[in-house]
C-alpha positions in Angstrom: 0.0 -0.1 -0.3 1.4 3.4 -0.8 1.7 6.1 1.7 -1.4 7.3 3.7 -1.1 10.6 4.9 -4.2 10.7 7.4 -3.0 10.2 11.3 -5.1 7.6 13.4 -6.1 10.6 15.6 -8.3 12.0 12.8 -12.2 11.6 13.7 -12.9 10.0 10.3 -9.4 8.1 9.8 -11.4 4.6 8.9 -13.4 6.3 6.3 -10.3 7.7 4.8 -8.3 4.8 5.0 -11.0 2.9 3.0 -11.0 5.6 0.4 -7.4 5.2 0.1 -7.7 1.4 -0.4 -10.1 2.1 -3.0 -7.6 4.8 -4.7 -4.8 2.1 -4.9 -7.1 -0.5 -6.3 -8.1 1.8 -8.9 -4.4 2.6 -10.1 -3.9 -1.1 -10.1 -6.8 -1.3 -12.5 -9.2 -3.5 -10.2 -12.0 -1.3 -10.3 -14.5 -0.1 -12.8 -14.8 3.6 -13.7 -17.9 4.0 -11.6 -16.5 2.4 -8.6 -15.7 5.5 -6.6 -19.2 6.8 -7.2 -20.8 3.6 -6.0 -18.6 3.7 -2.8 -19.4 7.6 -2.3 -23.0 6.8 -2.4 -22.5 4.3 0.2 -20.6 6.5 2.5 -23.2 9.0 2.3 -25.8 6.6 3.7 -23.2 5.5 6.4 -23.0 9.0 7.6 -26.5 8.9 7.9 -26.5 5.7 10.2 -23.5 7.3 12.3 -21.0 5.1 10.7 -21.8 2.3 13.2 -23.2 -0.9 13.2 -26.9 -0.7 14.5 -28.9 -3.3 16.3 -30.9 -4.3 13.2 -27.8 -4.5 11.2 -26.2 -6.9 13.8 -29.4 -9.1 13.9 -29.4 -9.2 10.0 -25.7 -10.2 10.2 -26.4 -13.0 12.8 -29.3 -14.3 10.5 -27.0 -14.4 7.4 -24.1 -16.2 9.2 -26.9 -18.7 10.6 -27.9 -19.4 6.9 -24.3 -19.7 5.9 -23.2 -22.0 8.5 -26.0 -24.1 7.8 -25.9 -24.0 4.2 -25.0 -27.1 2.0 -23.0 -25.3 -0.7 -22.4 -21.7 0.3 -20.4 -19.1 -1.6 -19.3 -15.7 -1.3 -19.2 -13.5 -4.5 -16.7 -10.5 -4.5 -16.0 -7.7 -6.9 -13.6 -5.2 -7.2 -14.8 -2.7 -4.3 -15.3 -5.7 -1.8 -11.9 -7.2 -2.7 -10.2 -4.0 -2.3 -12.1 -3.1 1.1 -12.5 -6.3 2.7 -10.7 -9.0 0.8 -8.9 -10.4 3.6 -11.8 -10.5 6.0 -14.2 -12.1 3.4 -11.8 -14.6 2.7 -11.4 -15.4 6.3 -15.0 -15.9 6.6 -14.8 -18.4 3.7 -11.9 -20.3 5.1 -14.2 -20.8 8.5 -17.2 -21.8 6.3 -15.1 -24.1 4.2 -16.6 -22.4 1.3 -15.2 -21.1 -2.0 -14.9 -17.5 -3.2 -16.2 -16.5 -6.6 -15.2 -13.4 -8.4 -17.9 -11.8 -10.3 -17.8 -8.5 -11.6 -20.4 -6.1 -13.6 -18.0 -4.7 -15.8 -16.0 -8.0 -16.6 -12.8 -7.5 -18.6 -9.8 -10.0 -18.5 -7.6 -7.2 -17.1 -9.7 -6.5 -14.3 -10.1 -10.3 -13.5 -6.6 -10.8 -13.7 -5.5 -7.8 -11.4 -8.4 -8.9 -8.9 -7.0 -12.6 -8.6 -3.7 -11.4 -8.4 -4.8 -9.2 -5.3 -6.7 -12.1 -3.9 -3.7 -14.7 -4.2 -1.5 -12.2 -2.5 -3.8 -12.1 0.5 -4.0 -15.7 0.4 -0.3 -16.4 0.4 0.3 -13.6 3.0 -2.2 -15.1 5.4 -1.7 -18.8 4.6 -5.5 -19.0 4.0 -7.1 -22.0 2.6 -9.9 -20.9 0.3 -10.8 -22.0 -3.2 -10.8 -19.1 -5.8 -13.5 -19.2 -8.5 -14.4 -17.0 -11.3 -11.3 -16.9 -13.6 -12.6 -19.2 -16.0 -16.4 -19.2 -15.7 -18.4 -22.1 -17.3 -21.8 -21.1 -16.7 -24.4 -18.4 -17.0 -27.0 -17.0 -14.7 -30.3 -17.2 -16.3 -32.2 -14.0 -17.1 -28.8 -11.9 -17.6 -27.0 -11.2 -20.6 -23.4 -10.1 -21.6 -20.3 -10.7 -19.6 -21.7 -10.1 -16.1 -23.8 -13.4 -16.6 -20.8 -15.6 -16.6 -20.3 -17.4 -13.5 -19.0 -21.0 -12.1 -21.0 -24.1 -11.8 -19.1 -25.1 -8.8 -19.8 -21.9 -7.2 -23.0 -19.7 -7.9 -24.8 -22.3 -9.9 -24.5 -25.1 -7.2 -25.0 -23.0 -4.3 -27.8 -22.8 -2.1 -26.9 -19.7 0.0 -24.8 -16.6 -1.5 -23.2 -13.7 0.3 -23.2 -11.0 -2.6 -21.9 -7.8 -0.8 -22.3 -4.4 -2.9 -24.3 -6.5 -5.5 -26.3 -4.8 -8.3 -30.2 -5.0 -8.5 -31.0 -6.9 -11.6 -28.2 -9.7 -10.8 -29.7 -10.0 -7.0 -33.1 -10.5 -8.5 -31.9 -13.1 -11.0 -30.1 -15.2 -8.0 -33.3 -15.1 -6.1 -35.4 -16.2 -9.1 -32.8 -19.2 -9.2 -34.1 -20.1 -5.6 -31.0 -19.0 -3.7 -30.9 -17.4 -0.1 -29.2 -14.1 -1.3 -27.4 -12.0 1.4 -26.6 -8.4 0.5 -24.6 -6.0 2.1 -25.7 -2.6 1.0 -25.7 0.8 3.1 -28.7 2.0 1.0 -32.0 0.4 2.3 -33.9 1.9 -1.0 -31.5 0.2 -3.4 -32.8 -2.4 -5.8 -30.5 -4.9 -4.3 -31.6 -4.3 -0.6 -35.3 -4.6 -1.8 -34.9 -7.8 -3.7 -32.5 -9.9 -1.4 -33.4 -12.5 0.9 -31.4 -10.8 3.8 -30.2 -7.2 3.5 -27.4 -6.1 6.1 -27.5 -2.3 6.1 -24.0 -1.7 7.3 -20.5 -1.2 6.0 -18.8 -4.1 4.5 -15.8 -4.3 6.6 -17.8 -3.9 9.7 -20.1 -6.7 8.5 -17.2 -9.2 7.5 -15.3 -8.5 11.1 -18.8 -9.2 12.7 -19.3 -12.4 10.8 -15.6 -13.7 11.8 -16.3 -13.0 15.3 -19.7 -14.7 15.4 -18.3 -17.8 13.4 -15.4 -18.0 16.0 -17.4 -17.6 19.2 -20.8 -19.4 18.5 -21.0 -23.2 18.4 -24.7 -22.7 17.4 -25.6 -20.3 14.6 -29.4 -20.5 14.1 -31.4 -19.4 11.2 -34.1 -16.9 12.4 -37.4 -18.5 10.4 -39.3 -15.6 11.4 -37.0 -12.9 9.7 -38.8 -10.5 7.6 -36.3 -8.3 5.4 -38.9 -5.7 4.8 -39.2 -4.9 8.6 -35.3 -4.5 8.9 -35.2 -2.1 6.0 -37.9 -0.2 7.3 -36.3 -0.1 10.6 -33.0 1.1 9.0 -34.9 4.2 7.5 -36.9 4.9 10.8 -33.5 4.9 12.5 -32.1 7.5 10.0 -35.2 9.5 10.4 -35.3 9.4 14.3 -31.5 10.2 14.2 -32.2 13.5 12.6 -35.6 14.4 14.0 -33.7 14.2 17.6 -30.9 16.3 16.4 
């Protein structure tokens, strides 16, 4: 990582550090041209949430981990932004779950794929992680989607029953749900199509979510599925939380 000027005493050090990760990833060719815009949109919603993991976000995370831990064939999908921001943490989650990582990006080019895999393999080697990486040579298509972004792996997305797809786009999320998958999305915008279409939406920042998942997986022997979970209620709670926060200020 190139030099980072901000001091840890800065009140928004973590946010600035995440921007720096993305800047470095963009220089390496890991990100799409619109990646910074997408991150900035999410960061704006994080301001509204107080840059914290709320109680309802943690409950959604616990339910998500329950589904992943009890799945027959879980898979975690990464794109450029998630790889840059939380590549290590999500690979750690995958190792604990003994599930593969599949790289699945919206604007797919061979150059971007190669850079992302190079970055993930560096993390894998540095931390001695035992995780299978898929997506470099896809052999299947997601039904209902067209173009390069439909490409996927049979061993990953196609055969999975539960999918964690942080920062996913709306129509691909909808297509995965239509395939009968339990789709877990991490999205700071509770009004996005992805958030609205997902089986479980975690309205929180991806690195906080990944670290919370690691803690839950390492400290809980019995991870249960909340059979009464209603995603729409948690999305409503996130909006009400934002409204209360500003009506009381």
